[in-house]
N, C-alpha and C positions, 0 to 999 in steps of 0.2 A: 570472425574471431576464431583463431585456432587455439586449441588446447593441447598441451603435452603433459603427461604425468611424470612425476619424479617419485622418489621414494616416499617423501612425506607430503609434498604439496603439489598443487596443480599450477603449472605455469601458463599464463595467458599471453599471447603475442598480439601486437598491434593495439595496445591499450594506452590511453593517455596517462601521464604520471599523476600520482596523488598529491595531496597538499604537502605532506611531509617530504616527498622527493623534490618537489619544487622549492621548498624552503631550504633544503640541504644544498641544492644547486645554486640558489641565490647566495647562500653563505659562502660558497667557494668562489663566486664570481663577483663579489661586491666591488664596485668601483672600476670594473673592466668594461671596455667597449664590446660591441657585439662580435667584432672580428677577433678580439683577444679572448673572449669567453668561449667561442665555438670549439677550439681544440680541447679546452679544459672540460667542457660538457661531454664531448665525444670520449675522452679518456675516462670520465666519470661513468659513462654508460657501459664502457667495457670493464669497469671495475679496477682500473689501474691506479687510481688516486687514493684508494682506501688503505689505511694503515691496518695491517693484519692483526696488530695487538689491540686495536680499539674494538672492543666488543659492542659498542653502541652503534656502530655503522653496520647496517644490515641491508639485505635485499628484500623488498616487499614481496609477500607471497602472491599478491594478485597482479600488480602492474610490473613487477620485476625491476623496478628502478631502485637505486641506492638511496638510503635515507638515514638520518641519525635519530635513534630512539632516545626520547627525552623523558621516558617514564621512570618512576622511582625504582622499580624492581627490574627494569630492562627486560621485560618479557613480552613486549608487543611483537606481533608478526607482520602487521601491515602498517603502511605509512600514514593512512588517514582513515577516518570513519567511513568514507565512501568506498574505499578499497575493502574494508572489513565487511561492510554490508554486501558488496558484490561477491566476495569469496564465500560468505555464508550462504547466500542464495544459490551460488553455484554448487556448493556441497549439498545443500538441501535437494536441489533438482537431481543431482547424481544419486543421492540416497533413495529418492522416490523412484527413480528409474530402475535401480537395482531391486527395490522391493517389488516393483511391477513385474520384473523378469522372474523373480523367485516365486511370487504369488500372483499368477495370472488371473485368478478368479477375483472379481471385485467383492468388496465387503458388502453385506446386505445393508441397504439403507434403512435407518431407523424410521419408523412410521411417525409422522407428525399429524397434528390436527388438520392442517391445511391440505393434506393429501386427500381428505374426504370431501373437498370442494371441487366440483367439476366445473371449471370456468371456461373451458375452450369450446363448449357447445353453444348453440344459438340461445338457449335458455339455461343459464347456469343454475346448478342446484347442489345441495348438500346430500351426501350419501348417509351420513350419520348425524342424528339429531343432537347428540351430545357435543360433537365437534362444532356444530352450528351455534349452539348456545355459548360454548366456551370462547369462540372467536367472534361471533356476531355482536356481542355486547359492546365491543370496542368501536364498532362502526355504526350501529343502529341504536342510538340512545333513545330510550322511551321518553315520551312527552308527559309532563306532569299535568295536573288538573288546572293549575294557574296558567300554564302556557296554552292549553286548549281553550280556556275562557278568553284569553287575550286574542287568539286567532279568530274565534267566533265573533267577538266584538268588532274586530277590524273588518271581517267579511260583511257584517251588518252595516258598518259605516261606509265602506268603499264599494261593496258589491263585487261583481266579477271583474270590473275594470280597476283602473288606478285613480279614478276621480271620486271625490266625496259626493255622496248623495245629498240632495237638498234636504235639509232638516226642517225647513220652514213649511208649515202647513197653512194652506189658504182655506178660510171659511167662506162658504157660499150662502 
């Protein structure tokens, strides 16, 4: 994908047309065969079919195809939501690249509670007890007395395995 800058916008080459550009081309070629529509679409792409007095026919800022603006105030700059998203992400990446050139030193990362957990060693541990308590409660829920009694009764009933112990006692 090649980009060239103009005074206000960035023109992208070799991009598929957006939904608005396709709809405009369909409107101009309704009822024509493929062979009849080919020269009309070629002229449309060169901008020869557009009426200079019609302010609603514009060239998309992202895909550079001609389209008809159907908005109430006639202030759209792209032919579809996809083109608008793509051009915004392109502008954002350019802005971030400029900021990186102007400010080469990265911002200091804000300290979080998870920064105090050393997980990559063989035996993970917490550096700070406060962080451990604030984070650990989500993952290590304490057992209540009722749950402990239930577990003890099941252990007495089943033992170490998964079969019930015989509860019948024989008298000799």
